[in-house]
C-alpha angles and dihedrals in degrees: 000000000000100000094196095053090046090053092048091052094051098050120098099176142009119203126181129181119245092259093050091230094115132036138170131205116204119209135207092252093058094256125129135212110207124202132193128182106166096142141349090272095043107059122127148140122212135179119226093232141000120260093029132118087254090057094045091053094043089056092059095040111115100178141341136207119208120185142127089282099054153309107262122188124200118201136205091250092060097254124121137192133194132211120202 
């Protein structure tokens, strides 16, 4: 399965703060995947609840990039997807 394409199909909304240090992806099941990249030592991604689409996607997430240009997710299968 193309993990990036799967994630893109499941997202209903992408929201980032004005500084682009925090972002949230909202999914069709009502779950959320929250991202923070405020500094080198403060970088994380967390699902809102276990057993949700957000949790499923978080478990296969290898890396993410968050900046004013986009939120880009990189997955274990080598695929990636971006949200603008």
